[in-house]
TORPA-4810 file (N, C-alpha, C, O; in nm, 3 decimals):
<nodes>
NODE_1_10.702_13.190_17.038_10.754_13.203_16.903_10.665_13.302_16.827_10.543_13.292_16.830_M
NODE_2_10.727_13.396_16.760_10.655_13.499_16.687_10.644_13.458_16.540_10.740_13.469_16.464_D
NODE_3_10.527_13.412_16.501_10.505_13.367_16.363_10.504_13.484_16.267_10.549_13.471_16.153_I
NODE_4_10.453_13.599_16.309_10.449_13.716_16.222_10.589_13.762_16.184_10.612_13.804_16.070_N
NODE_5_10.682_13.754_16.277_10.821_13.792_16.248_10.885_13.698_16.146_10.959_13.742_16.058_G
NODE_6_10.856_13.571_16.159_10.910_13.472_16.065_10.850_13.491_15.927_10.922_13.491_15.827_I
NODE_7_10.719_13.509_15.921_10.655_13.522_15.790_10.697_13.651_15.720_10.713_13.651_15.598_S
NODE_8_10.717_13.760_15.795_10.761_13.883_15.730_10.905_13.870_15.682_10.943_13.929_15.581_S
NODE_9_10.986_13.793_15.754_11.123_13.768_15.710_11.127_13.688_15.581_11.206_13.716_15.491_G
NODE_10_11.041_13.589_15.571_11.033_13.506_15.450_10.983_13.590_15.332_11.034_13.578_15.221_V
NODE_11_10.884_13.674_15.358_10.832_13.761_15.252_10.941_13.857_15.206_10.955_13.881_15.086_I
NODE_12_11.017_13.911_15.299_11.125_14.003_15.265_11.231_13.934_15.179_11.278_13.991_15.081_N
NODE_13_11.268_13.811_15.217_11.367_13.736_15.137_11.312_13.706_14.999_11.386_13.712_14.901_M
NODE_14_11.183_13.674_14.990_11.120_13.645_14.862_11.121_13.768_14.773_11.147_13.758_14.653_N
NODE_15_11.093_13.884_14.829_11.093_14.008_14.752_11.235_14.042_14.705_11.254_14.088_14.592_M
NODE_16_11.333_14.020_14.791_11.471_14.045_14.753_11.513_13.954_14.638_11.585_13.996_14.548_Q
NODE_17_11.468_13.829_14.643_11.500_13.735_14.535_11.438_13.780_14.404_11.502_13.772_14.299_Q
NODE_18_11.314_13.829_14.409_11.248_13.876_14.287_11.320_13.997_14.230_11.336_14.009_14.109_K
NODE_19_11.363_14.088_14.318_11.437_14.206_14.272_11.571_14.163_14.211_11.612_14.213_14.107_V
NODE_20_11.637_14.069_14.277_11.764_14.017_14.225_11.747_13.952_14.089_11.830_13.969_14.001_G
NODE_21_11.639_13.877_14.073_11.611_13.814_13.944_11.586_13.918_13.836_11.633_13.904_13.723_D
NODE_22_11.512_14.022_13.870_11.482_14.127_13.773_11.609_14.200_13.731_11.627_14.232_13.614_A
NODE_23_11.696_14.226_13.828_11.822_14.294_13.797_11.909_14.205_13.710_11.969_14.252_13.614_V
NODE_24_11.916_14.078_13.743_11.996_13.985_13.663_11.945_13.975_13.520_12.025_13.969_13.427_G
NODE_25_11.814_13.973_13.504_11.756_13.967_13.370_11.787_14.094_13.291_11.818_14.087_13.172_T
NODE_26_11.781_14.208_13.357_11.809_14.336_13.291_11.956_14.343_13.250_11.987_14.391_13.141_K
NODE_27_12.046_14.296_13.335_12.189_14.295_13.304_12.217_14.203_13.186_12.293_14.238_13.096_V
NODE_28_12.155_14.085_13.186_12.175_13.992_13.075_12.120_14.049_12.945_12.180_14.031_12.839_A
NODE_29_12.008_14.118_12.951_11.950_14.181_12.833_12.042_14.290_12.778_12.061_14.300_12.657_S
NODE_30_12.098_14.369_12.867_12.190_14.476_12.826_12.316_14.417_12.764_12.366_14.469_12.664_K
NODE_31_12.367_14.310_12.821_12.486_14.244_12.766_12.457_14.190_12.626_12.542_14.198_12.537_A
NODE_32_12.338_14.135_12.607_12.300_14.085_12.476_12.289_14.198_12.375_12.329_14.183_12.259_L
NODE_33_12.234_14.312_12.417_12.225_14.428_12.328_12.364_14.477_12.287_12.385_14.514_12.172_D
NODE_34_12.458_14.476_12.380_12.595_14.518_12.349_12.658_14.421_12.249_12.728_14.465_12.158_I
NODE_35_12.634_14.292_12.265_12.688_14.193_12.172_12.628_14.209_12.033_12.698_14.194_11.933_Q
NODE_36_12.500_14.240_12.026_12.434_14.261_11.897_12.496_14.382_11.827_12.524_14.377_11.707_V
NODE_37_12.517_14.490_11.901_12.578_14.609_11.843_12.720_14.581_11.795_12.760_14.626_11.687_D
NODE_38_12.796_14.507_11.875_12.934_14.474_11.838_12.937_14.387_11.712_13.021_14.407_11.625_A
NODE_39_12.847_14.291_11.704_12.842_14.203_11.586_12.803_14.283_11.462_12.859_14.262_11.354_A
NODE_40_12.706_14.373_11.476_12.664_14.455_11.362_12.778_14.545_11.315_12.798_14.563_11.195_A
NODE_41_12.852_14.601_11.408_12.967_14.685_11.373_13.074_14.603_11.302_13.132_14.649_11.204_T
NODE_42_13.100_14.484_11.351_13.200_14.398_11.289_13.159_14.358_11.148_13.241_14.360_11.057_L
NODE_43_13.034_14.322_11.130_12.986_14.282_10.998_12.991_14.398_10.900_13.029_14.381_10.785_I
NODE_44_12.954_14.517_10.947_12.954_14.633_10.856_13.096_14.680_10.825_13.117_14.750_10.725_S
NODE_45_13.194_14.644_10.909_13.331_14.688_10.884_13.404_14.601_10.782_13.508_14.641_10.730_S
NODE_46_13.349_14.485_10.752_13.412_14.397_10.654_13.390_14.456_10.515_13.277_14.482_10.474_V
NODE_47_13.501_14.477_10.445_13.492_14.537_10.311_13.435_14.435_10.213_13.471_14.317_10.214_A
NODE_48_13.348_14.482_10.130_13.291_14.396_10.026_13.394_14.385_9.913_13.453_14.485_9.872_K
NODE_49_13.414_14.265_9.863_13.514_14.249_9.756_13.469_14.321_9.629_13.355_14.310_9.585_P
NODE_50_13.563_14.394_9.573_13.535_14.466_9.448_13.563_14.372_9.330_13.665_14.303_9.328_A
NODE_51_13.475_14.370_9.235_13.495_14.287_9.116_13.605_14.351_9.031_13.605_14.472_9.008_A
NODE_52_13.699_14.269_8.987_13.809_14.323_8.906_13.764_14.344_8.762_13.809_14.438_8.696_T
NODE_53_13.679_14.261_8.714_13.627_14.274_8.578_13.474_14.260_8.586_13.424_14.170_8.652_E
NODE_54_13.403_14.347_8.519_13.258_14.348_8.526_13.195_14.224_8.463_13.087_14.181_8.504_A
NODE_55_13.263_14.165_8.364_13.204_14.051_8.293_13.236_13.917_8.359_13.176_13.816_8.323_H
NODE_56_13.329_13.912_8.453_13.366_13.786_8.516_13.259_13.738_8.612_13.206_13.817_8.691_L
NODE_57_13.228_13.612_8.607_13.132_13.552_8.699_12.989_13.569_8.659_12.900_13.535_8.737_G
NODE_58_12.962_13.621_8.540_12.825_13.644_8.497_12.769_13.532_8.411_12.648_13.529_8.388_N
NODE_59_12.851_13.443_8.364_12.802_13.333_8.279_12.874_13.204_8.314_12.983_13.205_8.371_S
NODE_60_12.810_13.092_8.278_12.867_12.960_8.303_12.889_12.892_8.169_12.799_12.887_8.085_I
NODE_61_13.010_12.841_8.149_13.041_12.768_8.026_12.994_12.624_8.043_13.051_12.549_8.122_N
NODE_62_12.891_12.586_7.970_12.838_12.451_7.983_12.897_12.357_7.879_12.866_12.238_7.882_T
NODE_63_12.979_12.405_7.786_13.044_12.322_7.684_13.190_12.303_7.726_13.271_12.395_7.715_H
NODE_64_13.220_12.185_7.775_13.357_12.161_7.818_13.422_12.058_7.731_13.539_12.024_7.752_A
</nodes>
């Protein structure tokens, strides 16, 4: 039985797993960046309501 062949195979699989994990993390990070950009674009596209009268909403009537 060749122990060196087995150990190098295990090391190779371990390295492949680490590379796969790094790629998966990078893809998830990129997807999150895309979602952040999309959310920022959506928020900035919402029109701010224009006040119809400048004096409305500036005071509270406390005498009812």
